[in-house]
N, C-alpha and C positions, 0 to 999 in steps of 0.2 A: 464677479466684478461688475457685471452689468446691473445686477439688482442694487448693488451699493451705489453705482453711478446714478441709477434711475431715482433712488431715494434722494440722493443729493440734488438731482435736477428738479424733482418735484418741489422741494423746499424753496428753491430759488427761482423757479420757472416764471411765476407770476410777476415778480419784481423785475427779472431780467427781460421778460417779454415787454413790459411797459416801457422800460428804459430804452430798449432797442427800437421799439415802435416809434417812440417820440423822436429819437435821434434820426431815424430814417425819414420820418415825416418832415422834419425840419430840413433835411437834406433835399428832399424832393421839392419842397416849397421854394427853397432858395437856389436850387440848381437847375433852372429852366434851360440854360444853354446846354447842359449835359444831354438832355432828352430831345434836342432839336431834331435829331435824325432817328426816327422810330424804327428804321429798318435794320439797325445794328443793335446787338445786345449779346449777353452771355448768360449761360445757365450751368448748373452743376448740382451735385449731390454731396452731402456730408454724412459720414458714418463714423462709428466708433471703431478704431483700429483693431481692438481685441475681440469684440463681440460681433462686429459687422452690422450692428443695429443702426438705423437712421437716427440722427440727432435733430430734434425739433427745437425751434426758436434759437438756432445758432446764428450769431452775428457775422455777416459778411460785409466787409468794407473794401472799397476800391480807391486807390490813390494814383495820382499821376507820378511820373518818374522823378518829380521834385518833392515827393512826399506830401503833397497837398491832397486832402480828402475830397473825392469827387462825388461818390454816391455809395449806396449800400443796400442791403437786403437782409431778410430774415428767413431761415429755412422753414418749410411747412412741416406737417406731421410725417411726411415721408422723407424729410431731409433735403428736399429740392429747393433751389433758389433760382430766381430769374430777375434780371435787371437790364434796362436799356442802357446802351453805351455807344458813344461815337467811335469812329475809327481811331486807332492809336495803340500805344504801348502803356501798360498799367501794371501796378502791383496789387495783388489780391491778398487780403488779410482775413483769415478765418479764426474766430475765437469763441470759446464758450467756457463758462465757469467749470472748473474741474478738469480741464484739458489743456495741453500745451498749445500755445498759439502757433498757427501755421501760416506761412506767407510764400507766395510764388509770383513770378512775373508772367503776365499774359499779353497777348497781342490780338486785337480785334481787327479782322480783315474782311469778314463777310457776315451776313446776317445770321442771327439765331445760332450762335456757336455754343456747343455743349462741351464744357471743359473736362468732363469726366467725374470720377468719384474721388472726393478728398477724404482721407481717413485720418482723423485726429487721434493723437496718442494721449490717453488719460494721464493726468499729472498725479501719479500715485502718492507723492508726498503731500500734495494739497488735499487729496481726498482722504488720506489717512489721518491728517492732522487737523484739518479745518472743516467745520460745518458752517457754511455761509448762511447767515440769517438776515440777509439784506444789508450787511455791513461789510467793511473791509478788514474787520478785526474780530478775533474770537479768543476768549479765555479758555485755554486748554488745561489739562490736569496739572502740568508743571511749568507751563510757559504760555506767553501771549504771542500770537502770530498776526502780523500786520501785512497786508498786501500793499505794496507801494503804488499808489495811484498817481494819475497825472496831476491831480490837485496838490499832492504832496511834493511834486517836483517843481511846480510853478514857483519861480523866484529863488529856487535852491541852487547854490553854486557847487555844492559837494555833498558828501554823505552826512557831514555834521548838520547841515541845514535840514536835511530830510529827517534825521533823528530828532531834531528839536520839535517836530510836529507829531511825534509819537507820544501817546499818553503815558505820563509818568517818567519821561526821559527829558532831561534838561541839557542844553548846550550853553555852558558858561563861556561866553565870547571873550571875556576879559582873561580868564585863565586858559582858554582854548581846551577845555576839558568837558567830558561827557559824564553826567550823573544820572543815576537811576534812583528815584525816590530820595533824592538828596545825598546819596552815597556815591563817592567817586572811586572806591576801590573795586572797579569793574574791569572786565576784559572784553574787547571787541574782536570777534572772529569774522572771517569771510569764507563762506561755504564750509563752515565747521573747522577751519584751519586757523591756527595762531599765526599772525603776521604783524609786521611793524604797525603800531597803532596809528601813527600819523598817515601812513600810506592808505590805510583803510578809510580814515576820516576824509581823505581828499579824493576818493573815487567819484566818478561822474554820476549824477543822479539817474541818468538814463539807463545805466547798467544795473540798477537795483531792481530786484524782483520782489523779495519779501524781507521782512525784518522780524526776527524772533527775539523776544526778551524773556530771559529766565531769571527770576528773582530767587534769592537764597538757593543756589544750585546744589545739586548732589554730585557725587563722584569726585573726579580729579579737581574740579574747580572749587568745590567746597574744601577739599584738603589743602588747596593752595591759598585759601583765605579770601576768595572773591565773594562780594555780596550780590553780584549780578553778572550775567553774561549776555551780551548782545551778539547775535549771529546774523550777519548781513549776507543774504543769498542773492547771487548775481544771476542775470540772464545768461544763458549758455549759447546764444546765437550771434555772438559778436566776434569779429576779427579785424585787426588793424593796429595802428600805432597811435599812442596818445602821449602828449607832452603837456605837463601841467606846472605852471609857475604860481607861487603864492608868496605874498609879503604882508606881514602884519606889523604895524608900527603904532606906538603910543606917543602922544604929543602932550607934554605937560606945560600948558600955557601960563600957569601961575608961578613956575619956578624962575627965580631971578638969575640963577646961575646957568649960563648957556651950555655948560658941560652936561647938564641933566635935562636938557630940553626934550631929548628923545630917550626916555628911560628904558624902553623895551623895543626890541625888533626881532622878528622871527622870519626867516626866509627859507623857502624850500623849492626844489625842482624834482619832479617825479616823471619818470619815463616808463611807459608800459607798452609792451608789444605782445599781441595775441594772434596766433595763427595755428589753425588746425589743432594739434595735440599739445602745443607749447604756449605757455604764458610766462613772459619774462618781465621783470620790473626792477627798477632801481630808484633810490631816493637819496638826495643830498640836501642837508639842511644845516642851518646854524641858528643859535639862539644867543642873543645879546641882552644882558641886563645890567643897567647902570643907574641906580637910584640912591637918593639920600633921604633919610627919614629923621624925625625927632624921636629920640628914645630917652626914657628916664626910669629910675628905680628908687625904691626906698626899703631900708632894712630897719627893723625895730627889735631890740633885745629886751628881755625882762629885767635886765640890770639898769634900764633907763637910757642906755646908749642907742642913738639913732644915727644912721648913715644914709644920706640922700645923694643920689647921682642925677644931675640935671645937665641938659645941653648948655654950653657956654654961650651967653648973649642970645639965648633963644634961637640959635642957628641950628640947622640940621646937623646931627652929630653921628649918624649911623650910615655909612656908605657901603653899598653892596655892589660889587662888580663881578660879572660872570660872563664868560664867552666860551661856548661849547659848540662843537660840530657833531654831525651825525651822518653816517653812511650806511645804506642798506642795499643789499643785492639779493634777489630771490628768483625762484623759478618753480613753475608747476608743470608737470608732465602728465598728460592724460593718456596712460597706456592704452586704455579703451574706456568705454562708458562706465565700466565698473571699477576701475582701478586708477588711483591718482597718487603720484609721488611728488612731494613738495620739499624745497630746500630754501633756507633763508640764513643770511649772515648779516650781522650788524656790528658796527664799530662806533663808539662814542669817545670823544676826546682824542681822536687820532692826530689832529694837528693843533687844535685850540682846546685847552683844558684848564685854564686858570680860573680860580674862584677866590676873590679877595674880599674880606669883611674888615672894616675899620670902624671902631667905636671910640668916641671921645667924650669924656665927662668932666664936669667940675664936681669934686667930692667934698661934701660938708659933713664933719663929725660934730655931733652935739651930745652933751650929757645932761639929762634932766632939763633940756631946753637951752643950755648954755653952749656956745660954740667953743670947741677945743682944737679943731684942725680944719684946714681948707687947702686943697691942692688939685691939680689937673692930672688926669690919667688918660692913657690911650692903650687900647688892645688892638693888635693887628693879627688877624688869622688868615693864612694863605694855604690853599690846597691845590694840588694838581691831580685830577682823577681821570681815569680812562677805563673803559670796559668794552667787552665784546661778547657776543653769543653766536652760536651756530646750531641751527635746528634742522632736523630731518623728520618729515611726516609721511605716513602712508595711510590712505583711506581706501578701503576696499569693500565692495558689495559682493560677497562670496556667492550669494544666490538671492532669491526673492526674499528669504526670511532671515538671512544672516549677514552681518557686516562686522568689519574689524578695523579699528583705528590704532595705529602704533606711532609713537613719536619719541625722539631723543634730542636732548638739548645739552650743550656744553657751554658754560659761561665763565667769564673771569672778570673780576673787578679789582683795580689797584688804585690806591689813594696815598699820596705823599703830602704831608701837612707840616706846618710850623706855626707856632703861636708865640707872639712877643708881647711883653707888657712893659709900658713906659710910665714913669711917674715924674712929673715936672720935666718932661722931655728927655729924661735919662733912662736908659734901659735897665730894668730891674731883674728881668727873668726871660728865659727863652726855653721852649720845649719843641721837640719835633718827633715825628714817627711815621710809620707806614701801616696801612691796612691792606691786606691781600686776601682775596676770597676766590676760591675755585668751587664751582657748583655744577653738578650734573643732574639731569632729570630724565627719567624714562617712564613711559606709560603705555600700557596695552589694554585696550577696551573692546569687549565683544558684546554685540547686541543681537538678540534672537527674538524674532516675532513668533510667539506661540500661536496666536490666532489674530483675528481682526480686532479683538478687544484686549489682548494681553501681550505683554512684552517683558523680556528679561534682559538685564544689563549687568555684566560682571567686569571687573577690571583689576589690574595690578599696577602699582607704581613703586618706583625706587628713586630716592634722592640721596645724594652725597654732598655734604658741605664741609669745606675745610677752610678755616680762618688762620692766618698767620699775621700777628701784629708785633710791631717793634715800637719801642718808646725810649726817648732820650731826654731826660729832664736835666737841663742845664741851669745852674744857679737857682734851683728851686728852694724856697724858704721853708717848706713844710716837710715833716718827716713822713716818709712813705710807709705804708703797712708792710710788715715783714714778708708777706707772700707776694708783694708787688715786685715783679722782676721786669727786666728789659725786653724779654721776648715771651710771647704768649701764643700757644697753638691750641686750636679748638676744632674738633672734628665731630661730625654727626652723620650717621647713616640711618635712613628710615626706610621701612618697608610698609607698603600700604595695600590693603585689600578692600574691595567694596563690591556690593551686590544689591540690586534693586529689582523689585517685581511690580509692574504696573498692570492694572486691570480696570477697564471701563465696563462696569456692569450694564449700564444703559446710558441714555442721553442725559440722565439726571445725576447719576452717582458713579464715582470712580475713585480709585485710590492708588498710591504708590508707596510701598513700604520697603525698608532695607536698612543698610547701614555700612559703615566703614570701620575697619580696624587698622590701627597704625602703631608700629613699633619704632622707638627712637633710642639710639645708643650714643648720647653725647659723651665726649671724653675731653677733659681739660686737666692739665697737670698730671697727677697720678690717680685722679678720680675718674672712674668710668661708671656711668649709671644707665640702667635700662628702664624705659618707660613703655607702658602699653596703654593706648587710648582707644576707647570704643566710641563711635559716633553714630548713634541711631538716627533714623530718618523716617518721617511719616508725613504724607501729604494726602488729604482727603478732600475731594471736591463734591459739593452737592448743589444742584441747580433746582430749587423749588419752583422758580418762576422763569419765564422767558427773559425777563429784564433783570434777574438777580442770580448770581452764583456765589457760593460761599466756599472758602478754602480754609481748612484747618491745617496748620503747619507746625511741625516740630523738627528742629535741627540741633545739632551740636557741632562745634568746630574747635580746632586747636589753634593756639597762638604761641609761637616759639620766640625766644629772645632774639633781638636784633644784634648786629655787630656792636653797636653803641652800648646796648644793655649788658652784653656778656663780657666785653673787654674789661679786664680788671685794673687797668692802669688808672692812676689818679691824675686828672687834668685840672689845671688851675683856671678857674673862671675869672676871678679877680683876687684882690688882696685878702678878702675875707671869706671866700667860698671856693670849694673844689667839687669835682664830680668823679665818682668811681663806679665802674661797672661791676657786675656780679656774675662770675662764670658758673655759679652753682644754681642758677635759676632753673626751675622745672617748667616744662611747657604747660600752659594754661588750657583748660577746657571750658568753653562757654556754651551754655545751653540756651536755645532760643525757641520760643513758642508764640504763635500769633493766630488770629482769626481775621481773614480778609474778606470783605464784602465788595464785590464788583457789581455796580449798578449800570444797566443799559450798556452792556459789553464794554465797560471801562470808562464811560463818560464821567462816572464818579466812583470813588472807592474809599473805603474806611478800613483801617487795619490797627486794632489794638494789639500790643505786643509786650513781651516780657522776656528779658535776658538775665541770666544769673551765672555766677561762677564762684567756686570756693578757693581758687588759687590764681586769681587774676594778676597779671604782671603789671606793676605800677611803679611810678617814681616815689621815693620817700626822701626824707631829709633828717639829719641829726646834727645838733650843735655839740661839737667835740669839746673836750676839756680845755684845749688850747685856744678856744674861742673861734675856731674855724667851723663854718657850717658846711657839712658834707652831703652832697646829693648822691643818692644811690638808687638801687632797684631791688624789689623784693616781690614775692608772691603774697598778695593781700589775702586776708582771712575770708572776707565775703564781699562780693560785688553784685549789685542789683541795678538793672537799667530797664525802665518801663516807660511806655508812652503810647501815643496814638498817631498814626500817619493817615493822611488823606490826600486825595487828588480830585480835581474837578476840571472838566473841559466844557465850556459853553460856546457853541457856535452861534454867531449872529449873522445868519445868511451864509452865503458861500465864500465871502471874502474877508470876514472878520471873525476872530475867535479869541476867547480868553482861556488860558491854560494855567492852572495853579496846582501846587502841591505844598504840603506843610507837614512838619513833624514837631509835636509837643512832647517833651520827655522829662523824666526825673531820674537822676543817677545817685547812687550811694555806695560807699566803701567803708567797711568796718575793719580797722587795722589796730592791733594791739590795744583793744578796749575802747578806742575812740571811733566815733561815727562821723563821716563827712558826707554831706548831702548837697545837691544843687538841682535847680530847675532851669530849663532853657528851651528855646524853640528855633526852628529854621523855616524859611518859606522861599519859594521861587514862584514868580507870577509874571506872565507876559500877555499883553494885549496886542495882537498882531493883525495888521491889515495886509492882504495880498491882492494886488491888482491882477485880475485874471488875464487881461489883454496884454499888458506891458511887462508883467512879472515883477513889478515894484513891490518891495516888502518894506513896511514901516510899522513901528510899534513902540510901546512903552514897556520897559523891563524893570521889575523890582526883584532884587536878590538880597535875601537876608540869610547869609551862610556863615557869618562869623559866629561860631558855636563854641561852647565850653565843653571840654573833655575832662572828665573827673580824674584826679589822682588821689592817692591815699590821704593826703593832707592839704589838698587844694584843687587847682584846675589849671589847664592850659587852654589858650584860645588860638584858633587858626581859621583861615579862609577870610572872606571879606563881604561887606555889605555895600550896596549902591543902588541908586535909581539911574536909569539910562534911557536915552532916546536912540532909536535904531532906524536907519534908512539903508536899503540895499537895492541895487539896480543892475540888471544884466544889460550888456551892449553887444553889438556885432553878432547877432544870432546866438546869444548866450555864451559866446566864447570868452568875453571879458565880463568880470563881475566886480563891482565896487561896493564896499560896505563902509558906512560911517557910523560910529557909536560915540555918543556924547554922554559922559557921566555927569549927572546933574548935581549941583551943590545943595542937596537936600539932606536934612537930618532926621526927617520923619521916619520912624521905624528902622533907622540905620545906625550902626555903631562903628566908629572909626578909631577905636582903641583896641589893639591886639596885644596880648601879653600873657602873663601867668601870675599865679598867686600860690603861696604855700604858708601854712601856719602850724607851728608846734606849740607845746606848752611853754617854751622859753624863747621862741623866735618867730617872726613872720616877715615875709618879703613879697613885694609886688613889683613886677616889671611891666612897662607899658611902651608900646611902639605906636606912634601916632600915624594913622593911615589917611589923614585928611588930604594927602597927596592925590587920592583918587578923585577928589572933586575937581570939576572943570577939565578933566582929561579927555582928549579926543583919541579915538582909535580909528585908524584907517586900515582896511584890508583890501588888497587888490589881488585878484587871481585871473590868470589867463590860461585857457585850455585849447590846445591845438589837436584836433582829431583828424586822422586820415584812416578811415575804416568804414565799415558798414555792417549791418546786421546780415547774417547768413540766411538767405531766403531759400527754404527747402520745403518740399512737399512730397508726399507719396500718393501717386494717383493710380487708380485702377482704370487702365485704358479701355477696359470693356465698356461698350456704350450701352448702358442700361437704359431701357425705354422709360421716358418720363410720362406718367399717366395723370391726366387732369391736374397738372401742376400749374400754378399761376402765381403771380406776384402778390406780395402782401397787400398792396393797395391796388 
């Protein structure tokens, strides 16, 4: 262990020595009052707890009882330090790269006091995972590790703000979501445990120690379809109570209707209590959405018939109203330093669960350019959905080389809905139904360290999903397919096995190989099918230069039908179109290959990639003989998706930085002899200024996330684009934080039309939702954090008074 630590220390010693020396020199220059009395002072020695070897160039800092920095010192070649200090009570902090920080309270009463021998405990995780090269970030074999520095905490109100400063990670303040390389199907963990995502995002920045970013993960998270995993690692030396309030509100100053002046509001309260072996937390939140948009559509048939749907009098005609609550309760129990048991329960829609969508159109029928009909229609969709989940986790370090993670989750989702169609204010049709889903998930994962360079990971997972759907078509004008019944039950049991072997040959070359095997047994009606899916995995890292590392990655993942895709009932969209699910869809397998180049430990990266599948699940459409266009789902013949991703971070001094990432891609699907292709791109960029003294954050944000997602015969668009100005300021010793975001009325590089398009040999349809509502919108976010706690100050001293020989201060 000592040889490994020594190698670690030699690499960083020069840089650390320079930084420590400059810091202490500045302290001595500015701290004349501290040294007014030369008769008083303290000295001590710092050693490695395991090897008992002295630690050279270790930073020793001394704070008063109000946590203001007073003075400091650096240990010499024998591990000794000496510094002058006036009478009084102080806090002594000792830290060195690769070791856990140690703090203790001291009292100076007489001259030349020797405090004893301080033994630092090596941070095994940091030493095993991170080789510091003068930065706070390192690209590892299958993940990137970032040490959370004080600079990252400046101006940050919570974990979301800290994550926004991590390379390749974006915080979408408008959607309150976190993205990695532009993808938002990610999961955030805390200390390796799954928890309520909003709870994690609102954690205090001071509690964060490290952030791990795993792109294209292996194991359970690959099997669950996540494109990235963020693991937030907390400091373990805190106890106390924390209460956090947060409210985020949108203000639409352009809307003439007062009812829609505040279209979005999100409020949450989080309570966290940590003491000794127990961590308790709870969260209550609600989300309110009330917006009106302009929506339009156009249908064209090969017969010359055209149907257009436009808002009446150019007034907003799509109203969306949603009000949901969210309750979370969780607990972590640290049985001992090696074993942790965690539990979490969550309830959504316990009290408020209404979701209402109302769309109104003026419909115009033309034949070969001549008007043949004109009338008004209204669609009213209402649903009441609620859900809950309950999770139990165990994390255990069995010994130095073996660890075990076990978890089990039970969840339930229930949705009751009704759809009504009106023509010229008279009801023409009504349909209703329910969707009920029960889901269980179990995983057991074992990690074994073969040597300092090799590791083995094996795991088993089991999931069970049961869907029960009912459907009641009242006054429906269309003939249902013979197999379409009023009740539908779908079950699927999956068994998952995975194993991976990692080996770092040297500092330049390493690899991780393995794969996962998954069995699936879906059953619907009288049909039961068995599938076997194999998902190979390969990750090779090569570092030819200090400023460059190259990763070759190959993955494959499975994609299973959703409730909407598998449900066989025929839903009426409007008078001319319906939608039917397909219970006979097979799971898709998507293969992914890429080469990623990280330059200067991630300041810049380039990643060409290629994805392909021969049974991709996609939406299709067919014009029936009765003139009704029917949307459905099928496994497409061939799917290809290729592109190049890139990121760039440019610091302009200490207070200003530019962070950008982009994705340029091409997609294609070949289905029943026809080829559909598209090209698109996304980009996120932010120029941020951080005032180091006052914690003020200001910046310009550009977000181009409105992207096209290909289907067999067209595409769908989702997300949003905007330009925005940001100002964020902490008050009252960082307890209160206020953020203002103003979305600028700019069209440069931004698209404000979201929708979909489909085209067949006999029919094409385009739907558009106008998102110009985003322009001139103000967002205000206010958070207040009440802390009553402290860091646990502990140290292990060797009371034996070892004689200090020829030891003297650094200066």
